Structure formats: structure tokens, C-alpha cells
TIMAR-552013 format. One record per residue: residue number from 1; x, z, y of N, C-alpha, C, O, CB in turn; residue in one letter. Coordinates in steps of 0.001 Angstrom, whole numbers, padded with zeros to 6 digits. Atoms other than C-alpha are relative to their C-alpha. Glycine has a CB too. Layout:
N
   i     n.x     n.z     n.y    ca.x    ca.z    ca.y     c.x     c.z     c.y     o.x     o.z     o.y    cb.x    cb.z    cb.y aa
 NUM       X       Z       Y       X       Z       Y       X       Z       Y       X       Z       Y       X       Z       Y  a
...
***
This chain:
122
   i     n.x     n.z     n.y    ca.x    ca.z    ca.y     c.x     c.z     c.y     o.x     o.z     o.y    cb.x    cb.z    cb.y aa
   1 -000484 -001151 -000689  139478 -101582  101793  000799  000872 -000958  000702  000744 -002178 -001151  000774  000618  e
   2 -000791 -000918  000799  141859 -098903  100623 -000926  000996 -000669 -001798  001580 -000026  001054  000723  000863  v
   3  000765 -000979  000750  140362 -096741  097914  000939  000876 -000815  001874  000386 -001447 -001025 -000692 -000911  q
   4 -000736 -000971  000784  141776 -093598  096338 -001012  000850 -000752 -001913  001434 -000150  000929  000878  000897  l
   5  000948 -000727  000833  139966 -091955  093445  000757  001014 -000835  001559  000651 -001696 -000809 -000963 -000901  v
   6 -000623 -001074  000763  141083 -088585  092108 -000848  000353 -001211 -002068  000193 -001204  000212  001237  000880  e
   7  000686 -000503  001177  140213 -087249  088689  000892  001017 -000691  002081  001117 -000385 -000376 -001150 -000963  s
   8 -000764 -000938  000806  141301 -084545  086269 -000158  001454  000370  000359  002326 -000328  001405 -000345  000075  g
   9  000215 -001381 -000378  140227 -081424  088101 -000938  000695 -000963 -001602  000058 -001781 -000543  000081  001405  g
  10  000868 -000771  000866  138377 -078638  086382  000360  001463  000018  001080  001934  000899  000059 -000527 -001402  g
  11 -000223 -001435  000145  138449 -075025  085267  001029  000242 -001094  000916 -000301 -002193 -001323  000738 -000319  l
  12 -001047 -000302  000963  141530 -073662  083513  000413  001454  000161  000330  002009  001257  001216 -000945  000182  v
  13 -000467 -001378 -000046  142853 -070212  082634  001421  000079  000549  002199 -000867  000425 -000064  000629 -001391  q
  14 -001352 -000219 -000495  145954 -068779  084284  001015 -000233 -001111  000820  000197 -002248  000144  001418  000568  a
  15 -001014  000356  000971  149069 -070055  082549 -000215 -001343 -000652  000673 -001848 -001338  000066  001031 -001037  g
  16  000319  001284  000594  147377 -073266  081503  000513 -001169  000812  001202 -000997  001817 -001470 -000124 -000175  g
  17 -000470  001233 -000616  148011 -076861  082476 -001154 -000939  000289 -002215 -000865 -000331  001020 -000685 -000893  s
  18  000983  000995 -000384  146108 -079678  084105  000755 -001191  000569  001789 -001018  001214 -001030  000573  001029  l
  19 -000602  001188 -000587  146959 -083266  085030 -001018 -000723  000862 -002080 -001124  000385  000542 -000934 -001091  r
  20  000834  000734 -000929  145439 -084886  088092  000459 -001447  000083  001650 -001736 -000028  000027  000655  001382  l
  21 -000296  001414 -000158  145245 -088655  088528 -000541 -000490  001330 -001583 -000029  001797 -000590 -000818 -001160  s
  22  000431  000658 -001224  144986 -090738  091687  000134 -001498 -000202  001243 -002029 -000242  000828  000480  001232  c
  23  000015  001446  000173  143975 -094361  091186 -000156 -000667  001354 -001130 -000418  002065 -001132 -000434 -000957  a
  24 -000026  000635 -001309  144800 -096507  094206 -000308 -001486 -000115  000071 -002139 -001088  001358  000208  000669  a
  25  000307  001424 -000048  143494 -099941  095142 -000246 -000424  001438 -000461  000414  002314 -001223 -000329 -000878  s
  26  000412  000543 -001274  142869 -102220  098091  001047 -000010  001102  000712 -000258  002261 -001140  000740  000462  g
  27 -001031  000117 -001020  146214 -102084  099879  001210 -000736 -000549  001480 -000708 -001750  000407  001382  000517  f
  28 -001128  000839  000376  149277 -104320  099852  001285  000415  000701  002187 -000403  000883 -000306 -001444  000308  t
  29 -001189 -000466 -000712  151839 -102182  101655  001217 -000029 -000915  001127  000317 -002093 -000219  001418  000548  f
  30 -001255 -000093  000730  155438 -102527  100555  000650  001363  000178  001319  001868 -000724  000950 -001090  000451  d
  31 -000606 -001282 -000337  156491 -099297  102235 -001099  001034  000183 -001909  000927  001104  000871 -000111  001278  d
  32  001034 -001013 -000074  154327 -096261  101632  000399  001214 -000827  001375  001185 -001577 -001343 -000561 -000479  y
  33 -000145 -001186  000828  154109 -092816  100128 -001379  000467 -000424 -002360  000266  000293  000761  001122  000751  a
  34  001238 -000621  000455  151421 -091114  098098  000256  001492 -000168  001172  001906 -000878 -000506 -000642 -001337  i
  35 -000157 -001437  000037  151012 -087396  098555 -001199  000696 -000611 -002313  000172 -000617  000242  000521  001377  g
  36  001052 -000898  000451  149014 -084612  096983 -000075  001174  000968  000938  001786  001306  000259  000489 -001459  w
  37  000275 -001110 -000898  147451 -082029  099285 -001032  000902 -000643 -001759  000488 -001547 -000487 -000501  001381  f
  38  001053 -000895  000461  145306 -079003  098649 -000477  000870  001150  000263  001149  002094  000492  000871 -001170  r
  39  000567 -000887 -000999  143014 -076826  100694 -000894  001022 -000688 -001832  000669 -001402 -000787 -000795  001064  q
  40  000766 -001106  000542  141660 -073437  099692 -000753  000685  001130 -000332  000608  002284  000916  001001 -000739  a
  41  000752 -000701 -001041  139044 -071381  101550  000866  000990  000767  001591  001783  000167 -001184  000724 -000611  p
  42 -000753 -000915 -000838  140587 -069523  104482  001451 -000354  000199  002182  000393  000850 -000077  001333 -000560  g
  43 -001389  000408 -000138  143867 -071408  104277  000090 -001392  000609 -000836 -002196  000504  000708  000034 -001355  k
  44 -000246  001324 -000546  145324 -074386  106063  000310 -000978 -001129  000713 -000585 -002223  001154  000037  001019  e
  45 -000322  001013  000979  145756 -077666  104251  001505 -000014 -000248  002296  000072  000691 -000492 -001380  000463  r
  46 -001391 -000084  000407  149037 -077702  102345  000420 -001276 -000715 -000280 -001755 -001607  000225  001217 -000899  e
  47 -000560  001123  000735  151151 -080644  101283  000708  000538 -001230  001660  001312 -001125  000970 -000830  000886  r
  48 -000496 -000515  001267  151888 -080002  097636  001170 -000823 -000513  002181 -000272 -000949 -001112  000022 -001031  v
  49 -001006  000881  000568  153926 -083028  096608 -000153 -001385  000590 -001179 -001701  001193 -000108 -000048 -001533  s
  50  000017  001364 -000524  154772 -086601  097551  001002 -000842 -000775  002012 -000339 -001268  000322 -000020  001521  c
  51 -000926  000946  000608  156403 -089682  096069  000071 -001239  000873 -000957 -001726  001346 -000433 -000362 -001447  i
  52 -000237  001122 -000895  157926 -092564  098058  000146 -001300 -000775  000679 -001313 -001884  001241  000248  000844  s
  53 -000026  001294  000681  157622 -096253  097188  001367 -000645  000001  001658 -001461 -000873 -000980 -000930  000635  s
  54 -001274  000698 -000128  161113 -097255  098273  000971  000327 -001127  001606 -000571 -001680  000634  000337  001319  n
  55 -000958 -000394  001017  163160 -095251  095784 -000552  001011 -000997  000182  001496 -001858  001213  000561  000653  d
  56  000607 -000955  000906  160717 -092966  093991  000379  001440  000254  000125  002300 -000588  000353 -000347 -001372  g
  57 -000378 -001372 -000309  162074 -089871  095694 -001241  000873  000120 -002316  000397  000487  000824  000056  001294  s
  58  001132 -000913  000047  159859 -086814  095457  000236  001227  000859  001370  001580  001183 -000279  000416 -001427  t
  59 -000002 -001229 -000779  158994 -083718  097455 -000955  000973 -000659 -001996  000581 -001188 -000395 -000261  001484  y
  60  000878 -001055  000494  157530 -080395  096340  000008  001172  000963  001056  001560  001480  000425  000456 -001406  y
  61  000081 -001233 -000760  156298 -077439  098295  000640  001133 -000795  000623  001130 -002026 -001466  000334  000348  a
  62 -000645 -001122  000678  158148 -074216  097543 -000950  000724 -000952 -000526  001251 -001981  000544  000979  001023  d
  63  000969 -000740  000791  154961 -072730  096143 -000239 -000597 -001384 -000776  000077 -002264 -001293  000072  000740  s
  64  000268  000650  001285  154848 -075240  093272  001259 -000508 -000685  001173 -001052 -001785 -000952 -001144  000196  v
  65 -001234  000483  000602  158502 -076070  092599  000222  000632 -001371  000046  001836 -001555  001189  000291  000916  k
  66 -000239 -000458  001354  159351 -075814  088928 -001233  000032 -000868 -001128  000195 -002084  000595  001336  000034  g
  67  001249 -000037  000749  155692 -075898  087913 -000752 -001332  000029 -001388 -001705 -000957 -000884  001090  000544  r
  68  000717  001262 -000163  154291 -079205  089224  000979 -001163 -000037  002125 -001029  000392 -000799 -000010  001317  f
  69 -000805  001208  000036  155622 -082724  088637 -000849 -001193  000413 -001927 -001412 -000139  000600 -000218 -001401  t
  70  000689  001201 -000421  154570 -085894  090448  000663 -001205 -000661  001883 -001238 -000819  000010 -000133  001545  i
  71 -000518  001209  000622  154950 -089291  088782 -000941 -001154  000297 -002057 -000947  000773  000177  000190 -001526  s
  72  000815  001174 -000260  153643 -092837  089057  000086 -000980 -001153  001102 -001070 -001842  000428 -000672  001295  s
  73  000057  001104  000943  152595 -095646  086768 -000371 -001222  000823 -001548 -001460  001097 -001033  000265 -001180  d
  74  000238  001111 -000911  152989 -098750  088894 -000891 -001083 -000609 -001656 -001728  000109  001316 -000602  000421  n
  75  000833  000998  000654  151357 -101035  086325 -001476  000347  000107 -002325 -000544  000126  000396 -000140 -001457  a
  76  001381 -000449 -000101  148191 -098955  086602 -000390  000404  001416 -001522  000826  001649 -000227  001155 -000931  k
  77  000242 -000409 -001385  148486 -098268  090351 -000531  001428  000066 -001492  001720  000778 -000987 -000958  000677  n
  78  000473 -001370  000127  148123 -094599  089539  001153  000978  000192  002262  000762 -000298 -000668  000216 -001367  t
  79 -000939 -001097 -000181  149930 -091448  090631 -000587  001242 -000655 -001791  001486 -000584  000301  000248  001513  v
  80  000431 -001182  000727  149773 -088247  088614  000632  001251  000589  001701  001200  001197  000350 -000124 -001481  y
  81 -000561 -001302 -000304  150293 -084584  089319 -000191  000887 -001223 -001299  001341 -001508 -000664  000626  001269  l
  82  000031 -000893  001150  151161 -082563  086229  000196  001421  000492  001203  001725  001131  001084 -000383 -001047  q
  83 -000018 -001371 -000471  150426 -078903  086902  000093  000931 -001198 -000816  000979 -002027 -001252  000315  000852  m
  84 -000231 -000943  001082  151850 -076290  084532  000070  001418  000544  000227  001630  001746  001286 -000347 -000756  n
  85 -000083 -001416 -000363  151883 -072493  084542 -000898  000321  001189 -000466  000959  002150  001445  000385  000318  s
  86  000913 -000138 -001127  148843 -072473  086786 -000320  001460  000292 -000413  002291 -000612 -001280 -000766 -000267  l
  87  000303 -001327 -000496  148054 -069401  088858 -001328 -000025  000745 -001738 -001079  001232  001130  000515  000910  k
  88  001248 -000027 -000770  144799 -068260  090472  000175 -000500  001430 -000747 -001102  001981 -000557  001403  000025  p
  89 -000225  000457 -001361  146347 -068986  093872  000144 -001515  000123  000207 -002037  001236  001219  000658  000547  e
  90  000022  001454 -000022  146521 -072666  092893 -001413 -000551  000165 -001589 -001755  000354  000618 -000543 -001267  d
  91  001382  000429 -000144  142727 -072785  093134 -000216 -000632  001374  000079 -000019  002400 -000959  001187 -000205  t
  92  000198  000736 -001241  141797 -075381  095761 -000652 -001334 -000324 -000766 -001722 -001487  001344 -000206  000754  a
  93  000349  001405  000123  140370 -078817  096363  001280 -000801  000205  001978 -000623  001203 -001115 -000416  001029  v
  94 -001209  000809 -000051  143161 -081298  095680 -000343 -001422  000404 -001275 -002024 -000131  000724  000015 -001355  y
  95  000195  001342 -000521  143381 -084594  097551  001271 -000824 -000178  002377 -000296 -000063 -000410  000050  001480  y
  96 -001125  000910 -000141  145624 -087612  097236 -000194 -000822  001266 -001321 -001056  001703  000140 -000918 -001246  c
  97  000040  000717 -001263  146503 -089585  100346  001176 -000963  000086  002196 -000774 -000577  000015  000980  001183  a
  98 -001027  001029 -000175  148554 -092619  101436  000495 -000002  001431 -000296  000009  002374 -000543 -001388 -000377  v
  99 -000653  000208 -001280  151016 -092844  104303  000707 -001338 -000048  001585 -001535 -000889  000993  001153  000329  a
 100 -000620  001313 -000023  151987 -096421  105154  001115 -000042  001035  001014  000568  002099 -001043 -001083  000293  s
 101 -001125  000131 -000906  155283 -097315  106774  001263  000616 -000555  001254  001270 -001597 -000326  000624  001314  g
 102 -001309 -000401  000505  158944 -096520  106431  000345  001461  000255  001455  001889 -000061  001046 -000858  000610  t
 103 -000192 -001443 -000037  158559 -092842  107285 -000293  000632 -001356  000079  001778 -001609 -000887  000622  001071  y
 104  000318 -000433  001363  157282 -092528  103699 -000657  001381  000015 -001661  001565  000703  001275  000025 -000873  y
 105  000657 -001293  000132  156497 -088897  102857 -000158  000746  001316 -001008  001629  001428  000760  000846 -000952  c
 106  000059 -000659 -001297  157083 -087832  106460 -000947 -000684  000969 -001088 -000233  002105  001369  000063  000600  l
 107  000885  000750 -000862  154599 -090341  107874 -001389  000613  000115 -001671  001677 -000436 -000109 -001395 -000496  g
 108  001378 -000427 -000169  150968 -090009  108896 -000846 -000514 -001160 -000789 -001692 -001511 -000564 -000496  001347  r
 109  000836  000352  001142  148511 -089986  106013 -001355 -000481  000506 -002180  000316  000954 -000165  001208 -000966  y
 110  001179  000631 -000577  145756 -092405  107020 -001141 -000197 -000985 -002283 -000396 -000570  000376 -001313  000577  d
 111  001006  000283  001014  143891 -092833  103734 -000064  001158 -000976  000959  001647 -001455  000309 -001322 -000739  y
 112  000221 -001190  000812  142384 -090056  101660 -001044 -000244 -001071 -001993 -001000 -000868 -000420  001164  000872  w
 113  001012  000003  001035  140511 -089659  098418 -001065  001038  000274 -001033  001727  001293  000625  000240 -001349  g
 114  001133 -000907 -000191  137370 -087608  097962  000313  001437 -000389 -000424  002350 -000017 -001178 -000484 -000794  q
 115 -000379 -001324  000432  139129 -084636  096408 -000541  000349 -001375 -001575 -000166 -001802 -000464  001004  000993  g
 116  000440 -000502  001292  138861 -082903  093058  000277  001499 -000063  001349  001956  000335  000710 -000750 -001167  t
 117 -000091 -001457  000011  138266 -079191  092487  000836  000482 -001177  000620  000071 -002317 -001397  000623 -000056  q
 118 -000777 -000687  001023  140833 -077149  090573 -000265  001490  000138 -000061  002066  001207  001528 -000319  000125  v
 119  000274 -001428  000001  139843 -073612  089635  000787  000649 -001127  000672  000249 -002285 -001519  000279 -000149  t
 120 -000824 -000712  000970  142255 -071245  087881 -000508  001425 -000091 -000490  002157  000899  001511 -000036  000393  v
 121  000536 -001333  000213  140763 -068091  086409  001084  000935 -000514  002003  000504 -001211 -001174 -000044 -000978  s
 122 -000966 -000997  000421  142707 -064876  085818 -000448  000706 -001263  000256  001585 -001761  000230  001005  001103  s
***
């Protein structure tokens, strides 16, 4: 079965950096996207970033542009989210997810990891 395992979350001071990892296994899709989402208490789930398998194109939410970078290591079947200049409002549970099919980042995300907590202190 499809498995997604996030790691790298933790506690960091405002202005600091953190790198999240998403290790994927158990799927053989040729066309897919892997996205990072976050959800904070009292807020709706937000799509933070995404990377597409067809051409490696990326997407970033306005709230993280210029601070976060998504990348992939295909040999390790792992996607990363480098988070710099962190702010307290970045505090949330972060999830990685897979959307299969040629809609790529705009598709439906059917597979989700367990989430990892990111806490940014002021």
C-alpha cells in the first residue's frame, strides 16, 4: 500500500529554519504530485507547496513564498520542504500527500501521511 512518512518537525525559534522530509513508498504512478499541507488550530487546512512528477514544476502559497522551498530526491523517493525565516504563524501540523493523475498539483490528494508538528516560538 501507499505509505508516506513525514519527519523533521520540532520546536524552533522565530527566524530559524527547519527541513521536513516525506518518504514515499508503495506506489508506481507515473503521473502524480506530492504536496505539503498544514493545519493550525482554528484555521482551515492550507496547501503550502507542491511539486509535480512530469516536469518538476512547483507551487507555493503566498504566505510562504520566498521562505519555503520544495525539492525532491528521486533516488531516495523523498520530498523535502526547506523552511527558512520561520514565523510563529507557521506553527501547525504539516502533512505530505499524493495526488495521482495528470492533474498533478491540482488533482485530488488521496494519500496522506501522519503529520509532523512544527512549533515556532516568538
